[in-house]
NUMI-49167 format. One record per residue (C-alpha): residue number from 1; residue in three letters; z, y, x. Coordinates in nm, 2 decimals, padded with zeros to 4 digits. Example, Ala and Ser with C-alpha at 12.3 -4.5 7.8 and 13.67 -1.06 7.14 Angstrom:
2
num->1&residuo->ALA&z->00.78&y->-00.45&x->01.23 .
num->2&residuo->SER&z->00.71&y->-00.11&x->01.37 .
end
This chain:
101
num->1&residuo->MET&z->00.87&y->-08.34&x->01.54 .
num->2&residuo->ASN&z->00.74&y->-08.44&x->01.85 .
num->3&residuo->GLN&z->00.36&y->-08.51&x->01.78 .
num->4&residuo->THR&z->00.33&y->-08.14&x->01.61 .
num->5&residuo->GLN&z->-00.08&y->-08.20&x->01.60 .
num->6&residuo->PRO&z->-00.19&y->-08.54&x->01.64 .
num->7&residuo->ASN&z->-00.49&y->-08.44&x->01.56 .
num->8&residuo->ASN&z->-00.53&y->-08.21&x->01.79 .
num->9&residuo->PRO&z->-00.73&y->-08.30&x->02.12 .
num->10&residuo->LEU&z->-00.68&y->-07.99&x->02.25 .
num->11&residuo->HIS&z->-00.27&y->-08.01&x->02.18 .
num->12&residuo->GLY&z->-00.08&y->-07.99&x->02.52 .
num->13&residuo->ILE&z->-00.42&y->-07.93&x->02.79 .
num->14&residuo->THR&z->-00.38&y->-07.57&x->02.97 .
num->15&residuo->LEU&z->-00.74&y->-07.37&x->02.99 .
num->16&residuo->LYS&z->-00.68&y->-07.38&x->03.36 .
num->17&residuo->ALA&z->-00.71&y->-07.80&x->03.35 .
num->18&residuo->ILE&z->-00.99&y->-07.78&x->03.12 .
num->19&residuo->LEU&z->-01.18&y->-07.52&x->03.34 .
num->20&residuo->GLU&z->-01.08&y->-07.77&x->03.62 .
num->21&residuo->TYR&z->-01.19&y->-08.05&x->03.51 .
num->22&residuo->LEU&z->-01.55&y->-07.89&x->03.38 .
num->23&residuo->VAL&z->-01.56&y->-07.75&x->03.75 .
num->24&residuo->ALA&z->-01.54&y->-08.14&x->03.90 .
num->25&residuo->GLU&z->-01.75&y->-08.27&x->03.60 .
num->26&residuo->TYR&z->-02.04&y->-08.10&x->03.62 .
num->27&residuo->GLY&z->-02.04&y->-07.83&x->03.89 .
num->28&residuo->TRP&z->-02.05&y->-07.45&x->03.86 .
num->29&residuo->VAL&z->-02.42&y->-07.46&x->03.88 .
num->30&residuo->GLN&z->-02.45&y->-07.69&x->03.58 .
num->31&residuo->LEU&z->-02.16&y->-07.54&x->03.38 .
num->32&residuo->GLY&z->-02.34&y->-07.21&x->03.40 .
num->33&residuo->ASP&z->-02.66&y->-07.40&x->03.25 .
num->34&residuo->ARG&z->-02.50&y->-07.59&x->03.01 .
num->35&residuo->ILE&z->-02.27&y->-07.23&x->02.86 .
num->36&residuo->GLN&z->-02.45&y->-06.94&x->02.92 .
num->37&residuo->ILE&z->-02.18&y->-06.72&x->03.07 .
num->38&residuo->ARG&z->-02.22&y->-06.48&x->03.37 .
num->39&residuo->CYS&z->-01.87&y->-06.54&x->03.50 .
num->40&residuo->PHE&z->-02.01&y->-06.89&x->03.53 .
num->41&residuo->GLN&z->-02.35&y->-06.86&x->03.71 .
num->42&residuo->SER&z->-02.22&y->-06.53&x->03.92 .
num->43&residuo->ASP&z->-02.03&y->-06.58&x->04.22 .
num->44&residuo->PRO&z->-01.76&y->-06.84&x->04.00 .
num->45&residuo->SER&z->-01.42&y->-06.88&x->04.04 .
num->46&residuo->ILE&z->-01.14&y->-07.07&x->03.85 .
num->47&residuo->THR&z->-00.96&y->-06.71&x->03.82 .
num->48&residuo->SER&z->-01.25&y->-06.50&x->03.72 .
num->49&residuo->SER&z->-01.31&y->-06.74&x->03.48 .
num->50&residuo->LEU&z->-00.98&y->-06.79&x->03.31 .
num->51&residuo->LYS&z->-00.99&y->-06.41&x->03.29 .
num->52&residuo->PHE&z->-01.28&y->-06.37&x->03.06 .
num->53&residuo->LEU&z->-01.21&y->-06.68&x->02.85 .
num->54&residuo->ARG&z->-00.85&y->-06.59&x->02.78 .
num->55&residuo->LYS&z->-00.99&y->-06.25&x->02.66 .
num->56&residuo->THR&z->-01.30&y->-06.37&x->02.52 .
num->57&residuo->ASP&z->-01.28&y->-06.57&x->02.20 .
num->58&residuo->TRP&z->-01.64&y->-06.74&x->02.14 .
num->59&residuo->ALA&z->-01.70&y->-06.79&x->02.48 .
num->60&residuo->ARG&z->-01.31&y->-06.99&x->02.53 .
num->61&residuo->ALA&z->-01.47&y->-07.18&x->02.20 .
num->62&residuo->LYS&z->-01.78&y->-07.33&x->02.35 .
num->63&residuo->VAL&z->-01.55&y->-07.43&x->02.69 .
num->64&residuo->GLU&z->-01.33&y->-07.62&x->02.46 .
num->65&residuo->ARG&z->-01.63&y->-07.79&x->02.28 .
num->66&residuo->LEU&z->-01.78&y->-07.90&x->02.58 .
num->67&residuo->TYR&z->-01.46&y->-08.01&x->02.72 .
num->68&residuo->VAL&z->-01.40&y->-08.25&x->02.42 .
num->69&residuo->ASN&z->-01.72&y->-08.36&x->02.44 .
num->70&residuo->SER&z->-01.67&y->-08.50&x->02.73 .
num->71&residuo->ILE&z->-01.38&y->-08.66&x->02.72 .
num->72&residuo->SER&z->-01.48&y->-08.82&x->02.39 .
num->73&residuo->TYR&z->-01.81&y->-08.94&x->02.59 .
num->74&residuo->ASP&z->-01.59&y->-09.08&x->02.86 .
num->75&residuo->GLN&z->-01.34&y->-09.25&x->02.59 .
num->76&residuo->ARG&z->-01.65&y->-09.36&x->02.46 .
num->77&residuo->LYS&z->-01.86&y->-09.53&x->02.78 .
num->78&residuo->GLY&z->-01.53&y->-09.61&x->02.93 .
num->79&residuo->LYS&z->-01.58&y->-09.41&x->03.23 .
num->80&residuo->LYS&z->-01.24&y->-09.35&x->03.44 .
num->81&residuo->SER&z->-01.15&y->-09.04&x->03.63 .
num->82&residuo->GLU&z->-01.36&y->-09.16&x->03.97 .
num->83&residuo->PRO&z->-01.66&y->-09.36&x->03.90 .
num->84&residuo->ALA&z->-01.76&y->-09.65&x->04.16 .
num->85&residuo->LYS&z->-02.02&y->-09.59&x->04.36 .
num->86&residuo->SER&z->-02.28&y->-09.89&x->04.36 .
num->87&residuo->VAL&z->-02.45&y->-10.00&x->04.70 .
num->88&residuo->PRO&z->-02.78&y->-10.11&x->04.63 .
num->89&residuo->THR&z->-02.89&y->-10.46&x->04.78 .
num->90&residuo->PRO&z->-03.20&y->-10.49&x->04.99 .
num->91&residuo->THR&z->-03.40&y->-10.71&x->04.77 .
num->92&residuo->GLU&z->-03.31&y->-10.43&x->04.45 .
num->93&residuo->SER&z->-03.59&y->-10.26&x->04.31 .
num->94&residuo->VAL&z->-03.62&y->-09.89&x->04.25 .
num->95&residuo->TRP&z->-03.68&y->-10.00&x->03.84 .
num->96&residuo->ASP&z->-03.34&y->-10.24&x->03.89 .
num->97&residuo->ARG&z->-03.17&y->-09.94&x->04.01 .
num->98&residuo->ALA&z->-03.28&y->-09.70&x->03.72 .
num->99&residuo->ARG&z->-03.25&y->-09.99&x->03.45 .
num->100&residuo->ARG&z->-02.87&y->-10.01&x->03.55 .
num->101&residuo->GLY&z->-02.80&y->-09.63&x->03.54 .
end
């Protein structure tokens, strides 16, 4: 009975945790571009966004969908919480850095 929803990726995750992850991952500007919600675009804050998302089902669904897609992408790519910064070597060209991603 411990796993009442084993196939639900959002089970046990609060809306605040979802929003904080998305803001850390994308930032407010890019989050506002991805999801056209005024609370992300005009004077954004966690508190005001949570208040809006708790009242608006369609907006919450979009945020949850972006979160699930971001998490599954991170898992497929093996991304950790903080990506390692690569330092270019002096002999490395712009093309080598672009190829690496």
